[in-house]
N, C-alpha and C positions, 0 to 999 in steps of 0.2 A: 504494500500500500504506500502511495506517495505521501499521504498525510503523516505517516510515522517515520518517514525517511529523514535522517539527521542532516543530510546534505541540503535538502530543499526547504527545511523547516524555517530557517532564518529569512529566506526570500519571501516565503508566504506571510510571515509576520510583518515584514516591511511593506508588502503590497496591501495587506489588510490595513495597516496604519495609514498608508497613502490614500486608499479608497475611503476609509471612514473620515479622515480629516478633510478630504475634498468634499464629501457629502455634507459635513458639518459646515464648512465655509459656504457652500452653495445655499443650504437652507437658512443659515444665519443672514446672508446677504439678501435672500429673496423674501423670507418671512419676518426677519428681524425688524425692519422699519415699520411694518404694519403693526406688529405687536407693541413696539415702543410708543407709536403714535396713539394707539387705542388706550394704553396705560396712562399716557399723559392727559388725554382727553377725559378719562374717567377721574383722574386726580383733580383736574381743574373744575370739573362739574361738582365734585364733592366739596371742594373748597368754596365754590361760589354759593352753594346751598347750605353751608354749615350753619349759618346764623338762623336760617329758617327752620332747620332741623331742631336746633336748641329751643326756638320759640314754640314750635308745635309740641315738643316734649314738655315744655313748661305748661302749656295749656292743658295737656293731657293730665299732668300731675295735679294741676290746680282743679280741674274738673273732678277728678277722682277724690280729692280732698273734700270738696264741697259735698259730693254724694255721701262720703263717709260721715261728715258732720250731720247731714240730714238723717241718715240712718241712726246714728248714735243719739241724736236729740229726740227722735221718735221712739226709741227703745226705752 
């Protein structure tokens, strides 16, 4: 079997490294910018809506506190 041959083993490892590194570079150059742009867009969207998230969270807590006070006062 050629896979177990000690003479060709190092050449197979080198070609494996060359092929995998070229695939990595290809996919990184092809899909990398798309992934980074979508991550940047999501980060900017979260930062721009952060204050509204805090405001709505405050309203939710305030509303729950009022309901709790109504329940406690009627009990």
